[in-house]
C-alpha positions in Angstrom: -4.1 23.4 25.9 -6.0 20.4 27.2 -5.6 16.7 27.0 -7.8 14.7 24.7 -9.6 12.2 26.9 -9.6 9.4 24.4 -6.1 9.2 23.0 -4.2 11.4 25.5 -3.0 13.9 22.9 -2.9 17.6 23.7 -5.1 19.8 21.6 -6.1 23.5 21.9 -9.7 24.2 22.7 -9.9 27.4 20.7 -13.6 27.0 19.7 -15.4 25.8 22.8 -14.9 23.0 25.3 -13.5 19.7 24.4 -16.4 17.9 26.0 -20.0 18.6 27.0 -22.5 16.7 29.2 -26.1 16.4 27.8 -28.7 14.7 30.0 -26.0 12.8 31.9 -24.0 11.6 28.9 -20.6 13.1 28.2 -19.6 13.6 24.6 -15.9 14.0 23.7 -14.6 15.9 20.7 -11.3 14.5 19.3 -9.0 16.6 17.3 -8.4 15.6 13.6 -4.9 14.6 14.5 -6.3 12.4 17.3 -8.7 10.7 14.9 -5.8 10.1 12.5 -3.6 8.4 15.1 -6.1 6.6 17.3 -7.3 4.1 14.7 -9.6 1.1 15.1 -6.8 -1.5 14.9 -5.0 0.2 17.8 -8.2 0.2 19.9 -8.6 -3.5 19.2 -5.0 -4.1 20.2 -5.5 -2.4 23.5 -8.6 -4.5 24.2 -6.7 -7.6 23.3 -3.8 -6.7 25.6 -6.2 -6.3 28.5 -7.9 -9.6 27.7 -4.4 -11.3 27.7 -3.4 -9.7 30.9 -6.6 -10.9 32.7 -6.2 -14.4 31.2 -2.5 -14.7 32.1 -2.8 -13.3 35.6 -5.6 -15.6 36.5 -4.1 -18.7 34.7 -1.0 -18.6 36.9 -2.8 -19.5 40.2 -5.1 -21.9 38.3 -2.1 -23.8 37.1 -0.5 -23.7 40.6 -3.7 -25.0 42.2 -4.2 -27.6 39.5 -0.7 -29.2 39.5 0.8 -28.5 42.9 -0.2 -31.0 45.6 -2.8 -31.4 47.0 -4.3 -31.9 43.6 -7.7 -30.3 43.0 -10.9 -32.0 43.9 -14.4 -31.0 44.6 -14.4 -28.7 47.6 -12.6 -25.4 48.5 -9.9 -25.8 45.8 -12.5 -26.6 43.2 -14.5 -23.5 44.1 -11.4 -21.4 44.0 -10.6 -22.7 40.5 -14.2 -22.0 39.4 -13.9 -18.4 40.7 -10.6 -17.9 38.9 -11.5 -19.6 35.6 -14.9 -17.9 35.1 -13.6 -14.4 34.2 -11.1 -16.0 31.9 -13.8 -18.0 30.1 -16.4 -15.3 29.7 -14.4 -12.0 29.7 -11.1 -12.9 28.0 -12.8 -15.6 25.9 -15.9 -13.5 25.1 -14.5 -12.8 21.5 -14.7 -16.5 20.7 -18.4 -16.7 21.7 -19.1 -13.6 19.7 -17.4 -15.1 16.7 -19.3 -18.3 17.1 -22.6 -16.5 17.2 -21.7 -14.6 14.1 -20.7 -17.8 12.4 -23.9 -19.6 13.4 -26.0 -16.7 12.2 -24.3 -16.9 8.8 -24.8 -20.7 8.8 -21.2 -21.4 8.7 -18.3 -22.3 11.1 -14.9 -21.0 11.7 -12.0 -21.4 14.2 -13.9 -19.4 16.8 -16.5 -22.2 16.9 -13.8 -24.7 17.5 -12.2 -22.7 20.3 -15.6 -21.9 22.0 -16.7 -25.6 21.8 -13.4 -27.0 23.1 -12.9 -24.6 26.0 -16.6 -24.6 26.9 -16.6 -28.4 27.1 -13.7 -28.3 29.5 -15.2 -25.5 31.6 -18.8 -26.9 31.8 -17.5 -30.4 32.6 -15.5 -29.0 35.5 -18.3 -26.8 36.8 -20.6 -29.9 36.9 -17.9 -31.8 38.8 -17.5 -29.0 41.4 -21.3 -28.6 41.9 -22.4 -32.2 41.7 -19.3 -34.5 42.1 -21.5 -37.6 42.3 -22.7 -37.1 38.7 -19.2 -37.7 37.4 -17.6 -40.6 39.4 -14.7 -40.7 36.9 -14.5 -36.9 36.5 -11.8 -34.3 37.1 -11.2 -30.6 36.9 -10.2 -29.1 33.6 -10.3 -25.4 34.5 -6.6 -25.2 33.7 -7.3 -26.6 30.2 -9.9 -24.0 29.3 -8.1 -21.0 30.9 -4.6 -21.8 29.5 -6.0 -22.5 26.1 -7.7 -19.2 26.0 -4.6 -17.4 27.2 -2.4 -19.2 24.6 -4.7 -18.5 21.7 -5.0 -14.8 22.7 -1.2 -14.6 22.8 -1.1 -16.1 19.3 -3.6 -13.4 18.2 -1.3 -10.8 19.8 1.6 -12.1 17.7 -0.6 -11.7 14.6 -1.3 -8.1 15.6 2.4 -7.4 16.0 3.0 -8.8 12.6 0.5 -6.4 11.3 2.1 -3.6 13.2 5.6 -4.5 11.8 4.2 -4.4 8.3 3.1 -0.8 8.7 5.7 0.6 11.1 7.9 2.0 8.3 5.0 4.0 6.9 3.2 4.9 10.1 6.4 6.5 11.4 5.9 9.1 8.7 3.0 10.6 10.7 5.5 11.4 13.5 7.5 13.4 11.0 4.8 16.0 10.7 5.6 19.2 12.7 3.2 19.8 15.5 2.7 23.4 14.6 2.6 25.6 11.5 3.5 29.3 10.9 0.4 31.0 9.3 0.6 34.4 7.7 -2.3 36.8 8.5 -3.7 39.2 5.9 -1.7 42.1 7.3 1.6 40.1 6.8 2.1 39.2 10.5 2.5 35.6 11.5 1.0 33.3 14.1 2.0 29.8 15.2 -0.9 27.4 15.3 -1.4 23.7 15.9 -1.1 21.7 12.8 -4.7 20.5 13.0 -6.0 24.1 12.7 -4.4 24.6 9.3 -7.1 25.0 6.7 -7.1 24.8 2.9 -5.8 28.1 1.3 -4.0 29.2 4.4 -0.7 30.8 3.5 2.2 29.2 5.5 5.7 30.4 6.0 8.4 27.7 6.1 11.9 28.8 7.2 15.2 27.1 6.1 15.7 23.7 7.6 12.1 23.4 8.8 9.6 20.7 8.0 6.8 21.6 5.6 3.6 21.4 7.6 1.1 20.1 5.0 0.7 19.5 1.3 0.6 22.8 -0.7 1.8 24.9 -3.6 4.7 27.4 -3.4 3.5 31.0 -3.9 6.7 32.7 -3.1 10.4 31.8 -2.6 12.9 29.3 -4.0 14.5 26.4 -2.2 15.3 22.7 -2.5 13.2 20.2 -0.5 14.3 16.8 0.7 11.5 14.4 -0.3 13.4 11.2 0.4 11.0 9.9 3.0 8.1 10.1 0.6 9.5 9.5 -2.9 12.8 7.7 -2.1 14.6 10.3 -4.2 18.0 11.0 -2.6 18.6 14.3 -4.4 16.6 17.4 -3.0 14.0 18.7 -5.5 14.1 22.4 -6.5 11.0 24.3 -5.6 9.8 27.7 -6.8 6.5 29.5 -7.5 3.9 27.0 -8.6 5.8 23.9 -7.4 3.9 21.4 -5.3 5.3 20.4 -1.9 4.5 17.5 0.4 3.8 17.7 4.1 6.6 16.5 6.5 9.3 16.9 3.8 12.3 19.0 4.9 12.9 22.5 3.5 16.5 23.3 2.4 18.3 26.6 2.6 15.6 29.0 1.2 12.4 30.3 2.7 9.1 29.3 1.2 5.6 30.7 1.4 3.1 27.9 0.5 -0.6 27.8 0.1 -2.1 24.8 1.8 -4.0 22.6 -0.6 -4.5 19.4 1.4 -4.9 19.1 5.2 -5.7 16.5 7.8 -6.7 13.1 6.4 -6.4 14.4 2.8 -2.6 14.8 2.9 -0.2 12.5 1.1 1.0 11.0 4.4 -2.5 10.3 5.7 -3.4 8.6 2.5 -0.3 6.4 2.6 -1.2 5.2 6.1 -4.8 4.6 5.0 -3.6 2.5 2.0 -1.4 0.3 4.2 -4.2 -0.2 6.8 -6.5 -1.2 4.0 -4.0 -3.8 3.0 -3.8 -5.1 6.5 -7.6 -5.5 6.8 -8.2 -6.9 3.3 -9.0 -10.5 2.5 -7.6 -11.8 -0.7 -9.2 -14.7 -2.7 -6.8 -17.3 -1.3 -7.7 -16.2 2.3 -11.4 -16.6 1.4 -10.6 -20.1 0.1 -8.9 -20.9 3.4 -12.0 -19.7 5.2 -14.3 -21.9 3.0 -12.1 -24.9 3.7 -12.3 -24.1 7.5 -16.1 -24.0 7.2 -16.0 -27.6 6.2 -13.1 -28.5 8.4 -14.6 -27.5 11.7 -17.8 -29.7 11.5 -15.6 -32.6 10.4 -13.3 -32.1 13.4 -16.2 -31.8 15.8 -17.6 -35.1 14.4 -14.2 -36.8 14.8 -14.1 -35.5 18.5 -17.5 -36.9 19.2 -16.6 -40.2 17.5 -13.4 -40.4 19.5 -15.3 -39.9 22.7 -17.9 -42.5 21.7 -15.2 -45.0 20.8 -13.2 -44.7 24.1 -16.0 -44.2 26.5 -18.7 -46.4 25.0 -16.9 -49.1 23.0 -13.4 -49.4 24.5 -14.6 -49.3 28.0 -12.5 -46.4 29.2 -13.7 -44.0 31.8 -15.8 -41.1 30.7 -13.0 -38.6 31.5 -10.7 -40.5 29.2 -13.0 -40.2 26.2 -13.7 -36.6 27.1 -10.0 -35.8 27.2 -9.4 -37.2 23.7 -12.4 -35.2 22.4 -11.1 -32.0 24.0 -7.6 -32.6 22.7 -8.9 -33.1 19.2 -10.9 -29.9 19.3 -7.9 -27.9 20.5 -5.1 -29.4 18.4 -7.3 -29.1 15.2 -8.1 -25.4 15.9 -7.2 -23.8 12.6 -5.4 -20.8 14.1 -2.4 -21.4 11.8 -4.8 -21.8 8.9 -6.4 -18.5 9.6 -3.1 -16.8 10.1 -1.4 -18.2 7.0 -2.6 -15.6 4.5 -2.9 -12.3 6.6 0.5 -12.8 8.1 2.2 -13.1 4.7 0.0 -10.4 3.1 0.6 -7.7 5.7 4.3 -8.5 5.9 4.5 -8.2 2.1 2.5 -5.0 2.2 4.9 -3.6 4.8 7.9 -4.6 2.8 6.4 -3.0 -0.3 5.9 0.2 1.6 9.5 0.3 2.6 10.4 0.0 -1.1 8.0 2.8 -2.2 5.3 0.3 -3.3 1.9 0.7 -1.7 -0.3 -2.4 -2.0 -4.0 -1.6 -1.3 -5.1 -5.1 -0.5 -4.2 -8.8 -0.4 -6.4 -9.5 -3.5 -4.1 -7.3 -5.5 -1.1 -9.3 -4.5 -2.8 -12.5 -5.8 -3.9 -10.9 -9.0 -0.4 -9.4 -9.6 1.3 -12.8 -9.5 -1.2 -14.1 -12.2 -0.7 -11.4 -14.8 0.7 -12.1 -18.2 0.4 -8.8 -19.9 1.6 -5.3 -18.8 0.0 -2.3 -20.5 1.9 1.0 -20.2 0.5 4.4 -20.9 3.2 6.4 -22.8 3.2 9.9 -21.5 4.3 10.4 -18.0 4.8 6.6 -17.5 7.4 5.5 -20.0 8.3 9.1 -20.9 8.9 12.2 -18.7 5.7 13.9 -19.7 7.3 17.1 -21.0 9.2 17.8 -24.2 12.9 18.7 -24.4 15.1 19.6 -27.3 16.8 16.5 -28.7 18.4 17.6 -32.0 19.7 20.9 -33.5 20.6 20.6 -37.2 22.7 23.2 -39.0 21.5 24.1 -42.5 23.8 27.0 -43.3 26.6 29.0 -41.7 25.0 29.4 -38.3 26.4 27.5 -35.3 24.1 25.3 -33.1 24.4 27.8 -30.3 23.3 30.6 -32.6 20.4 28.6 -33.9 19.2 27.8 -30.3 19.6 31.4 -29.3 17.6 32.8 -32.2 14.9 30.1 -31.7 14.7 31.1 -28.1 14.4 34.8 -28.9 11.5 34.1 -31.2 9.8 31.8 -28.6 10.4 34.1 -25.6 7.0 35.6 -25.8 5.3 32.5 -27.1 2.8 30.4 -25.1 3.3 27.3 -27.2 4.1 24.1 -25.2 7.4 23.6 -27.0 8.5 27.1 -26.1 9.5 26.0 -22.6 11.7 23.2 -24.0 13.5 25.6 -26.3 14.0 28.3 -23.6 15.4 25.7 -21.2 17.9 24.5 -23.8 18.9 28.1 -24.5 19.4 28.9 -20.8 21.6 25.9 -20.3 23.8 27.0 -23.2 23.7 30.8 -22.7 24.1 30.7 -18.9 24.2 34.2 -17.4 24.1 35.9 -20.7 20.3 35.6 -20.8 17.9 35.6 -23.7 17.2 39.0 -25.4 13.7 40.2 -26.2 12.7 40.3 -29.9 12.2 43.7 -31.5 8.9 42.6 -32.9 6.7 39.5 -32.6 3.9 38.1 -34.6 2.2 34.7 -34.1 1.1 32.9 -37.2 -1.8 30.6 -36.1 -1.1 26.9 -36.8 2.3 27.6 -38.4 4.7 29.4 -36.1 6.1 32.8 -35.3 7.6 35.7 -37.2 9.9 38.1 -35.3 12.7 40.6 -35.8 15.9 41.0 -33.8 19.1 43.1 -34.3 18.0 43.8 -37.9 17.4 40.2 -38.8 14.0 38.7 -39.9 13.4 35.5 -38.1 10.8 32.9 -38.9 10.3 29.8 -36.8 7.7 27.1 -37.1 6.6 24.0 -39.0 7.0 23.3 -42.7 3.8 25.3 -43.5 5.3 28.6 -42.4 8.1 28.1 -44.9 5.6 27.9 -47.7 3.8 31.0 -46.5 7.0 33.0 -46.7 8.3 31.3 -49.8 11.4 29.9 -48.1 13.1 27.0 -49.9 14.1 24.2 -47.5 16.2 22.2 -50.0 16.2 18.4 -50.7 18.9 17.5 -48.2 17.1 19.5 -45.4 13.8 17.8 -46.3 15.4 14.4 -45.9 16.8 15.3 -42.5 13.4 16.7 -41.5 11.6 13.5 -42.6 14.1 11.3 -40.7 13.5 13.2 -37.4 9.7 12.9 -37.9 10.0 9.1 -38.3 11.8 9.1 -34.9 8.6 10.5 -33.4 10.0 14.0 -32.8 8.3 17.3 -33.3 10.3 19.3 -35.9 10.6 23.1 -36.3 12.6 25.0 -38.8 14.4 28.4 -38.3 14.8 30.8 -41.2 16.9 33.9 -41.0 16.4 36.7 -43.6 14.4 34.3 -45.9 16.9 31.5 -45.8 16.6 28.2 -43.9 19.2 28.3 -41.1 18.5 25.2 -39.0 16.2 22.5 -37.7 15.2 22.1 -34.0 13.6 18.8 -33.0 11.9 18.2 -29.6 10.4 15.1 -28.1 9.0 13.7 -24.8 12.2 11.8 -23.8 12.2 8.3 -22.3 12.6 7.9 -18.6 15.6 6.3 -17.1 15.7 2.5 -16.9 12.7 1.9 -19.3 14.6 -0.4 -21.6 16.0 -2.4 -18.6 12.5 -2.7 -17.1 11.0 -4.0 -20.4 13.8 -6.5 -20.8 13.3 -7.8 -17.3 9.6 -8.1 -17.8 10.2 -10.2 -20.9 12.6 -12.5 -18.9 9.7 -12.9 -16.5 7.5 -14.2 -19.4 5.4 -11.1 -19.4 4.3 -9.3 -22.5 4.7 -5.4 -22.5 2.2 -3.3 -24.4 2.2 0.4 -25.0 -0.8 2.8 -25.4 -0.4 6.3 -26.9 -2.4 9.0 -28.6 0.5 9.6 -31.0 0.3 8.8 -34.7 1.4 5.3 -35.7 4.8 6.6 -37.0 5.6 8.3 -33.8 4.3 5.4 -31.7 6.4 2.9 -33.6 9.6 5.0 -32.9 8.8 5.3 -29.2 7.9 1.6 -28.8 11.1 0.6 -30.7 13.2 2.8 -28.4 11.6 1.1 -25.3 12.0 -2.4 -26.7 8.2 -3.0 -26.9 6.9 -4.9 -29.9 3.1 -4.5 -29.4 1.6 -1.0 -29.2 -1.7 0.8 -29.9 -1.5 4.3 -31.5 -3.9 7.2 -31.7 -5.7 5.9 -28.6 -7.8 8.6 -26.9 -8.1 8.6 -23.1 -11.7 7.2 -23.3 -10.4 4.4 -25.6 -7.7 3.1 -23.2 -10.2 1.0 -21.2 -11.5 -0.5 -24.4 -8.0 -1.6 -25.4 -7.6 -3.3 -21.9 -11.0 -4.9 -22.3 -10.0 -6.2 -25.8 -6.9 -7.8 -24.3 -8.9 -9.4 -21.5 -11.3 -10.9 -24.1 -8.2 -12.6 -25.5 -8.0 -14.4 -22.1 -5.1 -12.3 -20.9 -4.6 -11.2 -17.3 -3.8 -7.5 -17.7 -2.0 -5.0 -15.5 -2.4 -1.3 -16.5 0.4 1.2 -15.6 -0.6 4.9 -15.7 -0.2 8.1 -13.9 -3.1 10.5 -14.5 -6.8 11.1 -14.4 -7.1 10.1 -18.0 -5.7 6.7 -17.2 -8.3 6.0 -14.4 -10.9 4.1 -16.6 -8.2 1.8 -17.9 -6.7 1.3 -14.4 -10.2 0.3 -13.2 -10.8 -2.0 -16.1 -7.5 -3.9 -15.8 -7.2 -6.9 -13.5 -4.8 -4.7 -11.5 -4.1 -1.0 -11.9 -0.7 0.4 -11.1 -0.4 4.2 -10.5 3.0 5.7 -11.2 4.5 8.4 -9.0 2.3 10.3 -6.6 -0.4 10.1 -9.2 -3.7 11.9 -9.3 -6.3 11.3 -6.6 -8.5 9.3 -8.9 -5.6 7.2 -10.2 -4.7 6.3 -6.6 -8.4 5.3 -5.9 -8.6 3.1 -9.0 -5.1 1.6 -8.8 -4.3 -1.5 -6.7 -0.6 -0.6 -6.5 0.8 2.9 -6.1 4.5 3.4 -7.0 5.6 6.4 -4.9 9.1 6.8 -6.4 7.9 7.3 -10.0 10.5 4.7 -11.1 9.3 2.3 -13.8 11.6 -0.4 -12.3 9.2 -0.6 -9.3 6.7 -2.3 -11.7 9.1 -5.2 -11.7 9.7 -5.0 -8.0 6.0 -5.1 -7.3 5.5 -8.2 -9.4 8.5 -9.9 -7.8 7.2 -9.0 -4.3 3.7 -10.4 -5.1 5.1 -13.7 -6.4 7.3 -14.0 -3.3 4.4 -13.2 -1.0 2.0 -15.6 -2.6 4.7 -18.3 -2.4 4.8 -17.7 1.4 1.0 -17.9 1.6 1.0 -21.3 -0.1 3.8 -22.5 2.2 1.8 -21.4 5.2 -1.4 -23.0 4.0 0.5 -26.3 3.3 2.1 -26.2 6.8 -1.2 -25.5 8.5 -3.2 -28.2 6.8 -0.3 -30.7 7.2 -0.1 -29.9 10.9 -3.8 -30.5 11.5 -4.0 -33.7 9.4 -0.9 -35.2 11.1 -1.8 -34.5 14.8 -5.5 -35.2 14.9 -4.9 -39.0 15.1 -2.4 -38.4 17.9 -5.0 -36.4 19.8 -7.7 -39.1 19.1 -5.6 -41.6 21.1 -3.2 -43.1 18.6 -0.3 -42.1 20.9 -2.0 -44.0 23.7 -2.4 -47.1 21.7 1.3 -47.1 20.8 3.0 -45.8 24.0 0.2 -45.8 26.6 0.5 -42.0 27.0 -2.6 -39.8 26.4 -2.1 -36.4 24.9 -3.0 -33.7 27.4 -5.2 -30.8 26.1 -2.8 -28.2 27.4 0.1 -29.8 25.4 -2.3 -29.8 22.4 -2.8 -26.0 22.9 1.0 -25.4 23.1 1.5 -27.4 19.9 -1.3 -25.3 18.2 0.4 -22.1 19.3 3.8 -23.3 18.0 2.2 -23.9 14.7 0.9 -20.3 14.5 4.4 -19.1 15.5 6.0 -21.1 12.7 3.6 -19.6 10.2 4.3 -16.1 11.5 8.0 -16.6 11.4 7.9 -17.9 7.9 5.9 -14.8 6.9 8.4 -12.5 8.5 11.2 -13.9 6.3 9.6 -11.6 3.6 11.2 -8.7 5.4 14.5 -9.9 3.8 13.0 -9.4 0.3 15.1 -7.4 -2.2 13.9 -6.8 -5.7 16.1 -8.2 -8.5 16.3 -5.3 -11.1 
């Protein structure tokens, strides 16, 4: 084992050295785990902390020398202040010069321009006074102004970074839940313990009772229950057997499992969750772009006001040069739009973090803004409103057989069938027969497009749709036909069982509605949103399902390729549309919609095209996502209002209005403190989002 030189993690160098030197340059090779954990935001945070440490450490003696008698003047104290302030200005403050250069290159301006101009003015003026005191007979030293302002602004940026960190803590902690090692089975059946980063796709892993599952995979052997609460929010452990999917970092129950790794490293569910939240942190929504556009005009205006203030006091009002210069610097500092720049990201990243805690992953700030504008919610039926698999809903007696006997005989016929409805019938039979089990038929014959003919215990059994009755000349009877038609109108698939040439019973199956669908639809209506359903079912079935969900508007017989066309048609009616789906066939519609919402874990392509991912597969989270977006955008608007109001109110004070009224001139350092407090207030207001609770 060796230590990774970049992030300090310990990795095993099983395939060569961790670093190599080529022509004097050393190249380091990070493990995949290292690359997952040592992200760009973390690197920037470390650089920021070092810049703050330098600025704060040097600002302390600068303040002492500037405000403790004897007060600074050209000479040894001035040279000492110059030596202390220069690293702060050009090392800690270098990010502001870089930002100014980028802004000028793009022919725009931002708050970096304002900071760079304000602090440089104070620094350069002080340097001139130290080097050539006679050039500024009314001068003074303002090294304390430039250094302290840079330190305070950097601290404000650190506060912003901590807000971003808080927003993702609840999700990023999931990475720590991954076990550091995995138990891999060799071809000869023996096992070996390997670091998690060495697990490859298709490796067979053995998970003992109570252990964490190392990575995403499929069960190939064993039976157990797995606690998936940290991923899905589901409090009840999920039963797993051969063919079941498992998620890395979830906790195995009392059974042993052999799983085949299907996703490793950055492809796992946990890694994708972290990536989604980090994308939300880095994204810029339309409102934030608006704030930046406003700042592009605001900064030149502020600089013009600062120059005008200097000209008025120094050239027209007869005040010393240093007086006019002080007002100009105060204006540049107090008008610095730090709070303006923080207004949107602070709220967005906090909202994204709160969403993650509630199983709602928001891929970017723009999706939050779009979500609070929607007026139409389109739901895919299968797997979104319904469970996605059929189950037996009705058993109707037509003769002397009991419901239990009808179910048992239908299961005997379907035991060897590969029809999709066979599973639903067998599950119903197992729940009723228990340990008794389902006997095998004595003979079995599939009738294509109609059903099955079988024999058991001397009885001739026929089971299928109405066509098979005609093929075997079995009379259903008028009453039975009415019952069959009624079940069809309810959107159910109907099968008839005949025993020895006589109709014995009807079995109906349907894809049943998920829990809380009706409550969700009613809540959306109360929020003035129109729910719409898409389904490939025939109009009669679609009508029954929509009626059961409480949805008035629906589109039936819609093929997967046609879902996007329906969304486009609604948009052409000037509707702002959200599409809720769960599978690959929903991806075009998810991409076409103003915002796509992927239900459950979803397919990879659904996650890529959706703006929101609902991890808990609970339709109520659609409502929670809309409520969160509205609450977050409300905070953004509050923050922007506060930031603009602060700047507009205090610029006249910095320009000398306070001096005219009270004879007191606003010190640039006090202006910097006020600016930092404004940023703190915006941050604090955004953090109140952490108290958000959806109203369902």
